[in-house]
Structures are given as C-alpha cells and as structure tokens.
N, C-alpha and C positions, 0 to 999 in steps of 0.2 A: 260473281266470286267463285271460285272453284268449291268445292264439297271437300272443305278441312276434315271433318269430321270422319269421313271415309278412310281417313288417312290416317287417323290417331288409334293407337293402341288404346282401347278400352279399360285397361288396369287386369289388375289379376284377382279380380275378385272370383269366388268359384262358390256360383250360386246355383239353385239346381235348375233344371230346364224348368219353362221357356225363358225366362231370366235369362240364364247363362249365356244361351243360344246368342244373345244379341251381345251380350259384355267379351265374350270369348273372341280370340282372333290371333294371330300370326305376331312375334314381337319384331317391332318397326322401328329403325332410327326415326328419334323424334324430328318431327320437322321443325324449322325455322320460323320465328314470329314474322306475319308479314306483312300485319296490318299497324295503323298509329293508336287507333282508340276503341274500343267496345264501348258501345252503349245498349238503349233500348228505342223501339219504337213501336207504333201499334202496328198488331197484326193484320195483315189482308182480311182475314178471317174473324176479327176480333181478339181480345187478349192483347200482350206484348211478345215482340218478337226480341232477340238477342241479334246484336249487328255489327259488323267490324266494318271502320270507316264506311258506316251509313247503309251496309249492304247483309240484308239478313244471312246468319248461319242455318245453312241445313244440314240436314240429317242424313245419312246415306242412303234413302231412301228419297230423298230430295223434299222432306219437309220442314219446313220452317221451324227452327229450335223455340217455341215459344211458350207459355204460361197465361192464364186467366190473369193473375196478379202482377203489378206492376214493380213492387217489392222485390217478388222473388224473383223477376226477369232480370231486375238490377242485381240481385245477387249474384246471379248465373253471370251476366257480363261481367260482373265483379270478377270474377274467377280469371276470364281472356285477359283485361285488362292486368292481371297481376303478374302475367305470363312473362319472363323474362327473352332471351334470344332463342329458346327455343319452347314450343309448346309442350307441356307435360299433365297428360293426361291423368297422370296421378296423384294431382294437386287440385282435379277439377271434378270433385265427388258430384256436385249437383249437375253438370253440364252431363256426366256420365248415367245418372238416376234420368233425366229430362229426356237424353238419348233412349235408353232401354225403353220408357214408359211410351213414347211416339212411335217407335218402330216396333217393339216386341210386346209390350203388355197388351198396347191397343187391339193387337189381331188373338192375345190367348188370353181376357182376361179371368174368366171362369177358371181357366187352368192355374194362373197363378193365386186367383181367390182359393183354390182349394188347396195349394202349396201353402199356403199362407195358415189357413184352418187348422192342418194336421200338426202346427207346432202346439194347438190346445191340448193333444193327446200326450203330448210329453213336455209339459212345459216346466221349464225349470224350477218354477216356486213348488211344483208339487214334488221334490223331490229333495227330502232332506239328513240331513247330516243324523248319525246316531250318538257322535262323540266330535270333539268335548263337547262338555255342556255350555262353554263359552261361546263357541261356534253357535250352536243347538240355539242359544238362547238368541242370537244375536241374527238368526233365519227368521225367525218367529217375530223379533220384533219388527226386521224391514218386511219381509214378506206377507205376514199375516193382514196387514192392513188392504193390500192391493185383491187377495184373493176373498176378504168379505165385501171388496167393493163389488168383486164378480159376482158373488155370491148374491149380493143385492139384486145382480142384473139378471139374475138366475141361473148362473152360471156356477154351481158349488163344484168345485173339484176335489175329489179323492187325494188324500196325501201318501207318500208315502216314504221309505227311509232308503237311504243308499240308493242303488241304482237298477233295484226291483221294479219291472214296470209294473204299474196298474191301470189297467183302463176307466176312461174319465165317462162318466154316465150320458148317455146320447141328448138328454135334456141337456145338458152342460154346454155340450158340443153344439146344437141349435143356439143357444142363448149367446154363444160365440159369435156365430155366423151372422146372427142378428147384428150383431154391434160391428162387426167388421164390413156389413154391408151401409154401413153408414160411411164408409171410409172407401169407397169402390171406385173413385175416378181412375185414371190409368196411372196420374203422378203419384196419387195417395197411395195405390196398390204397391205400386214400385217404392215408396219409402217405408211402407207395412213390411213388405218383403227384408228390406235392410235394415229395419228394427227387429225383428222377430229372428233373423237370422246372428244377427249380433249379439242378441241378449238371449236368445233360446227361450224366450217367452211370449206367447202371445198376450196374456194376461197385461205386460208390462208395455206392449207394445199399444193396445188398446187405451192403458190408461195413459199412455204418452197423447195419442189421440184425441181421446175426451178431455185431456186437460187436467185429469186429476192427479197431476205430480210435474214439476220441471223436467225437462231433460236431463241435469245434474243427478235428481233425487232418481229418476229412471236407471241411469247408465250406474249411480251407487248400488242400486237394487239389483243389478245383474252381476254384478263383482263381490257382491258379500263372502263369498266363498274364496275366492282369489284374493281380496283385500285381507282375509283373515290368515291365510297364506304366508302373505308379503310380511305381515308383524311379526310372524312365527319365526321366519327364515331370511328375509329379504329381498329385495328385488333384483329380479334378474333384468339385465341392461338389453338381451334382446327381446326379451317377452314386453319390458318396458315400451320397446320402440314396436312391436306389434298391436301392442293396445294403443295406442297414440293413432295409430294408421287407421285403426278400428274405429278410434274415437271420432278425426274426420269424418268417415262415414256416417254414424249415429249424427252427428252435429247438423250433416247436411239432409237427413232424412228427416229429424225433429225441425228443421226451418222450414220445410213441405209442409208436413203437418199443421206446423202452429199457421202458416202462411194459407192454408183452406179452412183450417179452424175460426181465422180473425174475417 
C-alpha cells in the first residue's frame, strides 16, 4: 500500500517546535479515498496497527501506524472509516497525533517534555481577573481546587492579577516535572502538548492525565473567562467554530490519555 500519510496535509495546528516540524507542510489537494474498509490488526512488533483493506497504514518515515491499546487503535481506524469521497486530515485528530508521536516526538522526547513543562511557568490558573466580582468569584470556584491539588503534589504556584508575570518557585516546577514524567511515552507527550496548548494550563493537563477530572470539566475550567464574556456579550459564530475545532483536538488528546491511564 502506498504511503498515504506522506500525501496528507497534517492540518493547520501552529504548534511549537519540534512538534510543529512534523505537522506543518504545504497545502495539498485532498486525496480520494482508495480503500473499502479500515480496521485493526496485531502489529509486527506488538500492539495494534491500523489497516486499510488489510494492509497497514504507514507514517512518512515508513513506520506502522500503531498503538499498544486495541481500543485506541480502533478509534484511529474509525477516523479512516469515517472518510467519505476524499480523505480530510482535518477530521482525523487521532491519526495526526499518532503520526506526530511516531515520527516526531520519538526523536525529540526531551525537547517536547521541556516545551510542555514551560507552561507551568505561565499557567492560566495563576492569572486572575481583578474585576468584576462575579468573574473573580467564578475563577476562584473553578480554578482553586486544581491549584490545591497541585499544591498537595508539591507544586504550590503563585497567583497574579491581570497579565503581570509572576515567577513560579523552582520547587513547584520540579514537582510538576515529576508528575509529567508519569506520562512521558511518545503518544502521551503528544497528547499532553495538545492539551496544554489548547488550555494554556499544565495543571489542567496533568489533572486530566491523572484522572482528577473529566474532559468536560477540564474544558470548562479552561474557558471560564471566555464563557463569562459570552454570557455578557453573546457568542460570535466564527469564534464558536474555532472553539469547536479546538475541542475536537482536545477530545482526541483526552481519549489518548484515558487509554494510557486505563
């Protein structure tokens, strides 16, 4: 089977290096669907690989598109099965994350780890509104339990009002690094990078990975300010479309983290 992934545009995600280096590329015309069915087979080196008409899908570096968990492989195969006349990678976030993990993160694991950890120094949950009171209270209600959980793990972060930068204690960052090391496989790091980028919070990403809250609760926590503004001024249709696209990416990352936790 030809290497279909090398022909695909991997999406418009603007991720930082080295992850971005795998996902960027020239815009190409979408290829037509050339297979009858997608499925899952045992991999030659263990785990489970995605197959199209019985033949394994391969990444641009010619490695099989596979994962350790059968259910996760089935979810990736479902993305391929859902394609219509053309194959649109914009609708295949799991496939894109897996491709990124296999071809990119596997050769730059520590760089990606450090990129994720840097979110701890500017975590969304640490930057609080100073007005109005209803928003201040809402942030405290939703965000404080996550910060309390992080503090119990040794990561006691410092709060700030507005956008004034605050340096976080070195011991807190070290504690976050210890937690992040628990989720340091190639695919988990890819998913963690996605969640931190989409939420702006390493604390929320770790809480999700550790099973401290559901994906919906994490997503809600990441959008406290945005949801407050929507309640005051209404929702913009273009912004809603962008949020829906981001949520699809978040949902795929959450599925990966859940599969590894299970």
